[in-house]
C-alpha positions as CSV (number, residue, x, y, z in Angstrom):
1,M,232.4,-77.2,79.0
2,P,232.4,-80.4,79.8
3,E,234.4,-83.3,77.5
4,P,231.5,-85.1,76.4
5,T,229.5,-81.9,75.2
6,R,232.5,-81.0,73.1
7,I,233.0,-84.4,71.7
8,R,229.4,-84.2,70.7
9,L,230.0,-80.8,68.8
10,S,233.2,-81.7,67.3
11,E,231.5,-84.9,66.0
12,S,228.2,-82.7,64.6
13,L,229.9,-80.3,62.8
14,S,232.6,-82.7,61.2
15,N,229.7,-84.6,60.0
16,A,228.4,-81.2,58.6
17,P,231.1,-79.0,57.2
18,V,230.3,-75.8,55.1
19,I,231.0,-76.6,51.3
20,A,230.7,-74.2,48.7
21,D,231.5,-74.6,45.0
22,G,232.6,-78.5,46.1
23,V,235.4,-76.8,48.6
24,L,235.9,-76.6,52.6
25,D,234.4,-72.6,53.1
26,A,236.7,-72.1,56.1
27,E,235.3,-68.3,57.1
28,A,231.8,-69.8,56.8
29,F,232.6,-73.0,58.9
30,K,234.6,-70.9,61.6
31,A,231.2,-68.9,62.1
32,K,229.3,-72.4,62.1
33,I,231.3,-73.0,64.7
34,K,231.5,-70.4,66.7
35,E,227.6,-69.9,66.6
36,S,227.3,-73.6,67.8
37,V,229.8,-73.4,70.8
38,A,228.6,-70.4,72.3
39,D,224.4,-71.8,71.5
40,E,225.5,-75.4,73.3
41,M,227.1,-72.7,76.3
42,A,224.3,-70.7,77.0
43,Y,221.8,-74.1,76.4
44,L,224.5,-75.9,79.5
45,A,224.1,-72.2,81.6
46,K,220.5,-72.3,81.3
47,A,220.3,-76.7,81.8
48,T,222.6,-75.9,85.3
49,G,221.3,-72.8,86.4
50,Q,224.4,-70.7,85.7
51,G,224.2,-67.6,86.6
52,K,221.4,-67.7,89.5
53,I,221.9,-67.4,93.2
54,R,221.7,-70.8,95.1
55,G,222.4,-72.0,98.4
56,V,222.5,-69.0,100.4
57,G,219.0,-69.6,102.1
58,A,215.4,-70.3,101.2
59,S,214.6,-66.7,101.0
60,F,216.3,-66.4,97.6
61,A,214.1,-69.2,96.4
62,G,211.0,-67.7,97.0
63,S,210.5,-69.4,100.0
64,P,211.2,-67.4,103.1
65,D,211.8,-68.8,106.1
66,N,211.6,-66.3,108.2
67,G,215.0,-67.6,109.9
68,N,213.1,-70.2,111.4
69,D,215.8,-73.2,109.8
70,L,218.5,-70.7,110.8
71,K,217.2,-70.6,114.2
72,E,216.8,-75.2,114.7
73,S,220.5,-75.1,113.2
74,F,221.0,-73.1,116.1
75,R,219.2,-74.5,118.9
76,I,221.0,-77.6,117.5
77,M,224.4,-76.8,117.8
78,Y,223.5,-75.3,121.5
79,E,222.0,-78.4,122.4
80,R,224.8,-80.9,121.0
81,Q,227.0,-78.3,123.6
82,G,225.7,-79.5,126.2
83,M,223.4,-77.2,126.7
84,S,219.3,-78.1,128.0
85,R,216.9,-77.3,125.5
86,D,215.5,-74.5,127.0
87,Q,218.9,-72.9,127.3
88,A,219.4,-74.2,123.4
89,E,215.7,-71.9,122.2
90,N,216.8,-69.0,124.2
91,L,220.5,-68.5,122.5
92,A,218.8,-69.6,119.2
93,T,216.8,-67.0,119.7
94,L,219.2,-64.0,120.8
95,A,221.3,-65.5,117.7
96,T,218.3,-65.0,115.5
97,S,217.1,-61.9,116.5
98,S,218.8,-59.2,114.5
99,R,218.4,-60.7,111.5
């Protein structure tokens, strides 16, 4: 849990203890703390996208590129290695043809 979240929860929970018959109800307060932490962790997971696959290609994001981005990356790499545009294009096609 991020430190700012921990501080915010600590402050909000300490300002609202569970009181029963004028005394702190320790068990109810523990339950409230656990529930608040669980709710916050669920919120953070949803807000940050935890548990979702990210950064492994456009096809997982719902917009398949049919290998075009990968092929372009290979072409650029081969050109930087000193190959002509045609050579780089051919090698990039070969490198991505088995996908």
